[in-house]
N, C-alpha and C positions, 0 to 999 in steps of 0.2 A: 606438415611439410611432407612431401614426397621423398623417396629415397634419394641419395646423392647421385646415383645413376640417372634418374628421371630429371632431377633438378638441372643436372648438367646438360642433358639433351634439350630441355626447354629453354635453358638460357642461350644455348647456341642458336636455336630457332627464334629467339626474341619473343617467346610466348609466355603469357601469364594468364591466370584464371580470368575467364570472361572472353578471352580472345577465341577467334574461330581457327581450329587447327585440323590438319589431317594426319592420320596415323596409318602407316603402311606396314603390314606385317604379314609375312608369307604370301606375298602377292595380293593382299587384299587391303583396300583402302578404305578407311572410315573416316568421316568428316562430321565435326560438330564443335560445341562449345566446350572448351577446358573448364572443368570443374574443380574447385578446391578439394583436397583430399579430406575425407572424413576422419575425424579423430579416431575412430575405431577401425578404419579401413587398413588394408594391406599397403604398405608404403611403396611396393613395387608394382601396384596395380593403378594404371592411369584411367581416370574417369572422365567421359565425355558425354555431354548432352546431345542427343540425336535430334534431328529436325522434328520427329514425331513427339518430342517432349520427354522421352525416356532416356535414363541414364544407362550407360553400358561401361563396365569395368574391363580393362584389357591388361593381361600380363605383358609387362613392357619388354621382356626379354626379346632381342633381335628386332625390335621395333624401330621405325623411322618416323620422326616428327617433322612437320613443316608448318610454318604459320600461313595461314589463309588470309586472315584479316584481323586488325586490332579491334578490341572492343570499344564501343563509343561510351563516354562517361555517362553514368546513370543520371537521368534528369532529377534534380533535387532543388526545389524552390524554396525561398524564405517564406516565413508566414505572411499572410495577407488576407485580403477580403474578396469575395465575388459579388456579382450584382445581387442587389437586395430584392427579396420578393415582399411586395406590400401585403400588409396583414399578419406577417409572421413575426414571432418574437425574435430578439437578437440575442443569441448565446455565445458566450465566450468559452473556448477550449484551450486549457493550458496543459502542456505536456510535462510531466514530472519524472519521466522514465518509464520503464516497463515496455512491453512489446504490444500493448493493446492497439495503438494507432500507428503501428508500423506496416509498411508494405513490403512485400518480398519481390525482389528481382529474381525471378526463377531462372534467369540464364546463368548466374553465378551462385545463386543461393543466398545472396546478401539480403540483409533487412535494413530498410531505411525508414526513418520517422517520417510520417506524413505530417507536414508542417503548415500547409495552406488549405484553406476550405476546398479548393477544387481537387487536391489531392485526397482529402478526407471523403468527399462525396464519390470519388472514383473508387476508393478503396472500400467504402461503406455506403452503397447506394441507398440503403434503407434510411439513411439520414435525410434524404431529399424530401422536401415538403413539410418537415417537422419545424424547422427553424432556419433563420438566417445565421450562419456560422462565422466566427472570427477565431483563427487559431494562432497560437504561439508556443514555441517550445522553451520551456524554463531550464530544464535539465535532461541529459541523456545518461542516466545512471541506473544501476540495479537498486531496487528499493532497500536491500540490505546495506547499502552505503548511505542511506539517508541519515542526516543528523539533525539536531534542533536548529541549527543555523539555516538548514534548508526549509525548515517550516516557517520561519521568519520570513524568508524570501517569497514563499508561496502565499502567505497571508497579505503581504504587501501587494503582490501582483493581482490577488483576487480583489483587494480593496480598489485598486486602479481601475480594474474592469467594471466593477460596480459603480464606482463614480463616474465612469465614462458612459454609463447608461445600460449596461447589460441587464437583461432580463433573467439571466441565470448564467452560473458558472459550472463548467465541467472540468474536473481535475483528472486527467489520465495518470495512473500511478501503479507501480508494481504492487503485487498483492502481499508480499511477505511482511511489510511494515506498514501497510495501509491504515491499519487500525490506530496505530500510534499517530500518524499525521492527522487522521480524522479527529482524534481526541484534541489534539494540539490546536487545530484550526477551530474546534468548537469553543475553545477558551479564548483564543485571540480574535475571533470575528464576532464582536458583540452586537446585538440589535440587528441582525442580518435582515436586509429588506427583500432579498431574493433568494432562491435556493443555491446551494453549493453542493455539487454532487461529485463525489469521488468514484472512480470506476477503473477496474482493471480486467485481467484475463488470466485465467488459470492455464490456459492452452495457448501456445503461440499461433500466430497467424498463418503460418505455413502447414498447420495440421488440420486434417478434416474435422476434428472435434473441437476446433477453436470455438471459444465462447466470446471472442472479442467483438464481433459485429452485434450480436444480440445485446451485449451488455451496454455497448455504446448507445445503441438505438434507445434502449430502455432509460439510459441515463439522460439522453436528450428529452425525452418525454417528461422525466422527473424534473429537469432543470427548467421547464417552462410551466411547472405546477405551481399551487399555492402554498407549498411547503417550504417555508423560508428558513431551513435548517441545513446544517452540515450533515450530509447523509453518504452512505456507502451503497452503491448500486451493483449487485451481483446476482448470479443465477440463484433462483429459489429452489430449484430441484435439478436433478441430474438430466432432465429434458430440456429441450428448447421451447419452453412454454411461457415461463414468466421469471421476472426478477423481483426482488424484495429491495426496499429501501430502508436501510438500517440506521439507527441513531448513531451519530459520530462518536459519542462517548460510551455506547453500549455494544459495539460491535467487535467480533473477533474472528479470526481465521481459525476454523477448528479441524481442518483436514489439509494435508500437504498437497493433495492433487485433484480432489473432486471438484467439479465445477460449481457445486452448491456449498463450498467450504465456508462461507461467511454466515455467521448467525448473529442474531441479537441475543444478548446475555441478559437476564433479569429484566427484560423489557420485551415489548412487541415491536416488530418492524412499523415504520410509519404507514407504509403502503405497498401494494403489490401492483406490478406493471405487467399487463397482459402483452406478450410480444406481437402475437398475430394481429390482435384488435388494435394495438397501439393505444390502449386505454389504461388509466390509472385508477386503482381501487383503494380508497382509504381503509386502513386497518385500525386507525386510532385518530382522536381528534385534538389531542393536547399537544398541538405544535404551534410554533409562531407562523402566523398567516403573512403571506406576501403583502408588501406595502412599499412600493418604490418611494414613497414620500419619507419613510423612515430613514434616519441617518445612521449609517454603519459606524460603529465605534471600533477602530483598529487598535488593539492592545497586544503588541507582539513581544513584550518584555518577557525574557525567559532566561533562567538560570539553568544551564544545561548539566551542572555538577551534581546530579541526583543518580543514585544507583538502585536498581531493583534486585533484590536478593530473595531466592526462594529458601524458606526454612526447611532443613532436611535432617534425618537422623545422622548423628555423628558430626553435626555442625560444631565448629571449633569456637570457643570464646575469643581465642586470640585473633582469629579471622574477623569476627565482628568489630574487635577493638580497632583493627587496622583500617577498617573501613573510614574510619573518621579522618585518617590521613589523606584519603582520596576524594571523599565526596562531602558536600555540604548539606546533604539531605539524603535520607534512605527510605525506601519502601520495602518492608518485609512482606512477601507473600507466605502468610502463616498457614499452618494446618488447621483443619477443622474450622472452628468459629473464629479463628484469628489467634492461633496459639504459637508460643515460642517455648523451647525447652527451659523449664524453671526448676525442676526436680524438687517439688514440694514435700516429697516423702524421703529425701535423703538417700536415695539409691547409690550405692558406692560406684556403679558403672555409668551413671548418667553424667552428662556434662552440660550443665545449664548454661545459658547465654544471657540470662537476665540482667546480671551485674554489668555485663559488657554493654548492653543496650542502655542501662542506666548512665554509664560513663559517657556515651555518645550524647545523650539528651542533656546531661550536666554540662557539657562542652558547647552546648547551644546548636546541636545538629539534630533537627527534627527527625523523628522515626514515625512513619505511619504504616498502618497495617491494612492489608488487602487479603481476601480469602483466595487461597490457591485452588480452592475447589471451583472457583469461577461463579457457580451458581450459589445463591443464598447470600447472607450478609454477615458481616462481622459482628460479634456479640462477646464482648470481653467481661461478661457479668456472671457467666454460668460456671466455669472451671477455674481451678486455682491459676492455671497458666494465663488465661486471659485477665484475671483480676491483678496478677502481678504486672502484667504488661500495662494495664490501664493505670495503676498506681505509680508506675514508673514514668508515665507521661506519654505512652505511645498513643498516636493520633488515629482516629477512624472507627471508633465504637459506633455500631449501627450502621455503617456504610456498606452499601453493596456495589461498589465500584469494582471494575476490573483492575488487576494489578498493574497492567501497562497504563490505563487511564489515570490511576492514582499517581504513578510516576510522573507522567506528563503534567498533571495538575500540580504536583508539588514543585516541578521546575517552573511553572507559571506563577505559583505563589511566591517562591523564592525570588523571582525576577522583580517582585514589588516589595517584599519585606523580608527581613530576617529576624524580627522580633518574635520570640517563640510564642506568646499569647495570640499574636495576630495571626500567626501561621496556622495554629490550631483552628482559630474561628473561621478562617478563610477556607481551610481544607475541608472542614466539616460543614460548610455552607454549600448547598446545592447551587452551581453556577450554571451548568450547561446540561442538565440531565443526567449527570454522572452518578447521583445518588437518588434512588427512587423514594418517593414519599412513603410508600407502603409496599409490602411484598405481596404479590398476587400469584396464584397457580396459574403457570403458563403451560399450554400444551406443547 
């Protein structure tokens, strides 16, 4: 908000952000579009966008404001289709939040989601000629607010698009929790007949360094490929040269702001997409091949009552015990090879939590282990910590899943059974590429 003095003057003039106004001060008249105040700007400085596109800030003292014209409502269409081009595949784009497919109204600085194919093609001209697009917005929320219930909605909507004949599906999603959603869809969408590609942007569309256009174009190329897997498509380097297609259960955001923040962990990416050449280069061949005759099996059952807890020095056994009052399943991101404090040498300052973990398991609350190191796999057969955890019934020996993937998988497994033996069997069975058959040296 502007200062009370400016707000009062704007109110008397009947002016609001987006309206064309004139500001007269010391005999000089300035006309332009009234802009919203920046959250970091001076509250007594009025900001106007001039006809040349530049913004100018003016000290409001002794200034007079007049309304020139009211702003026209921004054109915003519902989702729909455009004329189909023969010979091109049909790709469905579902918006799940984030700013990747948003367009900026530079008059007032507002961002609107592009919800129809003609808006998408206008905002992202690089899409033209790649495919016929159908667009629909599912949610407009920050990915930090994404919940397991949203994953279930997304899975059902993807299934609808595939059943309607889509040759591929693109999911536009915020980057913060994209790895979680990718893992969830990998478990819920069984026997995929076509590609499902998640894509986001690290930089918003109003920034010169935005990666949204390149990422979306590369995602479209991936969506018409023969890789019938859940994938994440993001920048492969800090340059605008190529994107990588990461496996949905093996991908993690490893940097807060870099455009190449997403990496495949304990696995190779499926492919590399050359942005300039609009070509896809396979980096591995062990993926499900596209086959539209294959029947998708939607299995969206999910028990969201699972917690992910990082093991840390000073972890209190009382805290671990309390987890059983809140959750029906626990994933521990353990240190090293999958360790929790056990104090096998009886140190008087150490506080073991192994007994608290045993209590949880005895109550029928499954506890799974994942490596907080991310790279490498759990091995609870080397040190006393791991042996004690394995003897207590902790799940996950020899698994190289990501902590968040293990959490999502436990949600999915508990959506089908709470019988402890079956939970262990299903958790330690490779379902969607979350557990590698063997560890290889990756560059």
